[in-house]
C-alpha positions as CSV (number, residue, x, y, z in Angstrom):
1,X,-5.0,37.0,-29.8
2,X,-4.5,32.9,-30.0
3,X,-4.7,31.2,-33.4
4,X,-7.2,28.7,-33.5
5,X,-5.5,26.7,-36.1
6,X,-2.1,26.3,-35.0
7,X,-2.2,27.8,-31.5
8,X,0.5,30.6,-32.3
9,X,-0.3,33.7,-29.9
10,X,-0.3,36.9,-32.3
11,X,-0.1,40.4,-30.8
12,X,-2.4,42.2,-33.4
13,X,-3.9,41.7,-36.9
14,X,-6.8,39.8,-38.3
15,X,-4.9,36.9,-39.5
16,X,-1.9,34.8,-38.1
17,X,1.4,35.4,-39.1
18,X,2.2,31.8,-38.7
19,X,-0.2,30.0,-40.6
20,X,-2.2,32.9,-42.1
21,X,-5.6,31.5,-40.7
22,X,-8.0,33.9,-40.1
23,X,-8.2,35.3,-36.1
24,X,-11.5,34.4,-34.7
25,X,-12.6,37.2,-32.4
26,X,-13.4,36.5,-29.1
27,X,-11.0,33.2,-29.2
28,X,-8.9,34.4,-26.4
29,X,-12.1,34.8,-24.1
30,X,-13.4,31.4,-25.1
31,X,-10.0,29.9,-24.3
32,X,-9.7,31.5,-21.0
33,X,-13.5,30.2,-20.3
34,X,-12.4,26.6,-21.1
35,X,-9.2,27.2,-18.9
36,X,-11.3,28.6,-16.1
37,X,-14.0,25.7,-16.4
38,X,-11.3,23.0,-16.3
39,X,-9.8,24.6,-13.4
40,X,-13.2,24.6,-11.6
41,X,-13.4,21.0,-12.7
42,X,-9.7,20.0,-10.7
43,X,-10.9,22.2,-7.8
44,X,-14.1,19.7,-7.5
45,X,-12.2,16.8,-8.1
46,X,-9.8,17.7,-5.4
47,X,-12.4,18.6,-3.0
48,X,-14.3,15.2,-3.6
49,X,-10.4,13.6,-3.4
50,X,-10.0,15.4,-0.1
51,X,-13.1,14.3,1.5
52,X,-12.9,10.8,0.7
53,X,-9.9,10.8,2.4
54,X,-11.1,12.5,5.4
55,X,-14.1,9.9,5.5
56,X,-11.6,6.9,5.0
57,X,-9.6,8.3,7.7
58,X,-12.7,9.0,9.8
59,X,-13.9,5.2,9.6
60,X,-10.5,3.7,9.9
61,X,-10.6,5.6,13.5
62,X,-14.2,4.0,14.2
63,X,-12.6,0.3,13.2
64,X,-9.5,0.7,15.4
65,X,-12.0,2.1,18.3
66,X,-14.3,-0.7,17.8
67,X,-11.5,-3.1,17.9
68,X,-9.8,-1.9,21.1
69,X,-12.7,-1.7,22.9
70,X,-15.9,-3.4,21.0
71,X,-18.5,-3.2,23.6
72,X,-17.9,0.3,25.0
73,X,-17.5,1.6,21.4
74,X,-20.6,0.1,20.2
75,X,-22.7,1.8,23.3
76,X,-21.1,5.0,22.7
77,X,-22.3,5.0,18.9
78,X,-25.7,6.4,17.7
79,X,-27.4,7.6,14.4
80,X,-24.3,9.8,13.8
81,X,-22.1,6.5,13.1
82,X,-25.2,5.3,10.6
83,X,-23.1,5.4,7.4
84,X,-19.7,3.9,9.3
85,X,-22.5,0.8,10.4
86,X,-23.3,0.6,6.7
87,X,-20.0,0.1,5.7
88,X,-19.0,-2.3,8.2
89,X,-21.9,-4.6,7.4
90,X,-21.1,-4.2,3.7
91,X,-17.5,-5.2,4.1
92,X,-18.7,-8.3,6.3
93,X,-21.4,-9.3,3.5
94,X,-18.5,-9.1,0.5
95,X,-15.5,-10.7,2.6
96,X,-16.5,-14.2,1.8
97,X,-17.2,-14.1,-1.6
98,X,-14.0,-12.2,-2.1
99,X,-12.3,-15.2,-0.3
100,X,-14.2,-17.7,-2.6
101,X,-13.2,-15.7,-5.9
102,X,-9.5,-15.6,-5.1
103,X,-9.4,-19.0,-3.5
104,X,-11.0,-21.1,-6.1
105,X,-9.3,-21.6,-9.2
106,X,-11.5,-21.0,-12.5
107,X,-14.1,-19.1,-10.6
108,X,-17.1,-17.5,-12.4
109,X,-17.1,-13.8,-13.2
110,X,-17.0,-11.4,-10.5
111,X,-20.5,-10.5,-10.8
112,X,-21.9,-13.9,-10.2
113,X,-19.4,-15.2,-7.6
114,X,-18.4,-11.6,-5.5
115,X,-21.2,-9.2,-6.4
116,X,-24.6,-11.2,-6.3
117,X,-23.9,-13.6,-3.0
118,X,-22.6,-10.3,-1.3
119,X,-26.0,-8.4,-2.1
120,X,-28.1,-11.1,-0.9
121,X,-26.0,-11.9,2.3
122,X,-26.0,-7.9,2.7
123,X,-29.7,-8.1,2.7
124,X,-30.0,-11.0,5.3
125,X,-27.6,-8.7,7.2
126,X,-30.1,-5.9,7.0
127,X,-32.9,-8.2,7.8
128,X,-31.2,-9.5,11.0
129,X,-30.4,-5.7,12.0
130,X,-34.4,-4.6,11.1
131,X,-35.8,-7.4,13.2
132,X,-33.3,-6.4,16.0
133,X,-34.7,-2.8,15.6
134,X,-38.1,-4.1,15.9
135,X,-37.4,-5.9,19.2
136,X,-35.7,-3.0,20.8
137,X,-38.7,-0.8,19.9
138,X,-40.7,-3.5,21.5
139,X,-38.7,-3.0,24.7
140,X,-40.1,0.5,24.6
141,X,-36.7,2.2,24.0
142,X,-36.9,5.8,22.4
143,X,-34.7,5.1,19.3
144,X,-34.6,5.3,15.5
145,X,-33.5,3.0,13.2
146,X,-30.2,4.4,12.5
147,X,-29.3,4.2,15.9
148,X,-30.1,0.2,15.8
149,X,-28.0,-0.2,12.4
150,X,-25.0,1.8,13.5
151,X,-24.6,0.1,17.0
152,X,-25.5,-3.2,15.1
153,X,-22.9,-2.3,12.5
154,X,-20.4,-1.6,15.1
155,X,-20.8,-4.7,16.9
156,X,-19.9,-6.4,13.7
157,X,-16.6,-4.5,13.5
158,X,-14.5,-7.6,15.3
159,X,-16.4,-10.4,13.4
160,X,-15.8,-8.1,10.1
161,X,-12.0,-8.4,11.2
162,X,-12.0,-12.2,11.7
163,X,-13.5,-12.5,7.9
164,X,-10.5,-10.3,6.9
165,X,-8.1,-12.3,8.5
166,X,-9.6,-15.3,7.0
167,X,-9.3,-13.7,3.5
168,X,-5.8,-13.0,4.3
169,X,-5.0,-16.4,5.5
170,X,-6.6,-17.8,2.6
171,X,-4.3,-16.3,0.2
172,X,-1.2,-17.3,1.5
173,X,-2.9,-21.0,1.8
174,X,-3.2,-21.1,5.5
175,X,-6.7,-22.7,5.3
176,X,-6.8,-24.3,8.8
177,X,-6.7,-20.9,10.5
178,X,-8.7,-19.4,8.1
179,X,-11.4,-21.9,8.5
180,X,-11.3,-21.0,12.4
181,X,-11.5,-17.4,11.8
182,X,-14.6,-18.1,9.4
183,X,-16.1,-19.7,12.1
184,X,-15.7,-17.3,14.5
185,X,-16.9,-14.4,11.9
186,X,-20.3,-16.0,11.1
187,X,-20.7,-16.6,14.9
188,X,-20.3,-12.9,15.4
189,X,-23.2,-11.8,13.6
190,X,-25.6,-14.0,15.8
191,X,-23.7,-12.8,19.1
192,X,-24.2,-9.3,17.6
193,X,-28.1,-9.1,18.3
194,X,-28.0,-9.9,22.1
195,X,-25.0,-7.3,22.3
196,X,-27.3,-4.8,20.3
197,X,-30.2,-5.4,22.3
198,X,-28.8,-5.5,25.8
199,X,-27.0,-2.1,25.2
200,X,-30.2,-0.3,24.5
201,X,-32.3,-2.3,27.4
202,X,-29.7,-2.2,30.1
203,X,-31.3,0.9,31.6
204,X,-34.8,0.4,30.7
205,X,-36.9,-1.9,33.0
206,X,-40.2,-1.6,30.6
207,X,-41.5,-3.4,27.8
208,X,-40.1,-6.5,26.0
209,X,-37.3,-8.2,28.2
210,X,-33.9,-8.4,26.3
211,X,-33.9,-12.1,26.4
212,X,-37.3,-12.7,25.2
213,X,-36.3,-10.4,22.3
214,X,-33.3,-12.1,21.5
215,X,-35.1,-15.3,21.3
216,X,-37.7,-13.6,18.9
217,X,-34.9,-12.5,17.0
218,X,-33.4,-15.8,16.3
219,X,-36.8,-17.4,15.5
220,X,-37.3,-14.9,13.0
221,X,-33.9,-15.5,11.3
222,X,-34.6,-19.2,11.4
223,X,-37.9,-18.8,9.8
224,X,-36.3,-16.7,7.3
225,X,-33.6,-19.5,6.6
226,X,-35.9,-22.4,6.4
227,X,-38.5,-20.3,4.1
228,X,-35.4,-19.7,1.6
229,X,-34.2,-23.5,2.1
230,X,-37.6,-24.2,1.4
231,X,-37.9,-22.1,-2.2
232,X,-34.4,-23.4,-3.1
233,X,-35.5,-27.1,-2.8
234,X,-38.9,-26.8,-4.3
235,X,-37.0,-25.5,-7.5
236,X,-34.3,-27.8,-7.4
237,X,-37.4,-30.8,-7.6
238,X,-39.3,-28.7,-10.0
239,X,-36.1,-28.5,-12.3
240,X,-35.4,-32.4,-11.9
241,X,-39.1,-33.2,-12.3
242,X,-38.8,-31.2,-15.7
243,X,-36.0,-32.9,-16.7
244,X,-37.8,-36.6,-16.4
245,X,-41.0,-35.3,-17.9
246,X,-39.8,-33.9,-20.8
247,X,-40.0,-36.1,-23.9
248,X,-36.6,-37.3,-25.4
């Protein structure tokens, strides 16, 4: 029996031969149970780690295929690649704030510079993908939203790679080429819209035409951008008016 005070292993008896403390009945069983719980927790942790490794490997393969053959890879995905599409959108959204955070000296907190802008940008990307899904449905294509998001995210792989390249170049102070990659990355978001719509509509002749669907999507994006800009401008004007109208 293991002493609860000093940890000495005692063969028999009611008192520890090393420190004299009274041995607790069931101490060995409790310790065995504790060891079993710890082993179970370690096994679960290892399972989570292995699962994360498998998912990471699957996403890397998915990303590489999207880089090698963007159109072919995107046209072959469906709702099964929904998570991978979302991961690509997240990486796309966070790349620019990260580049700004590491490139600009004395940047503010990570939350203000990276997390919040990335969240809002991700919402914007989600809005674009949602409008794209609506247009595809108007084209009488039998799809679910996961199919469209997965394909839209796959078409964003190359623009995301441009952003990652711009981030790396900004770290080594090659700002000219970084700016070019940034431009390609931004354009890629809007190029992904018609590619996604046409990939679903290419074999379907009824419903809303892909060309008109693309223009409707761009119109919705413009309306959203103008609305956000109007809100920001009104808020700025309100703050300026409050500053001049307040008594000194």
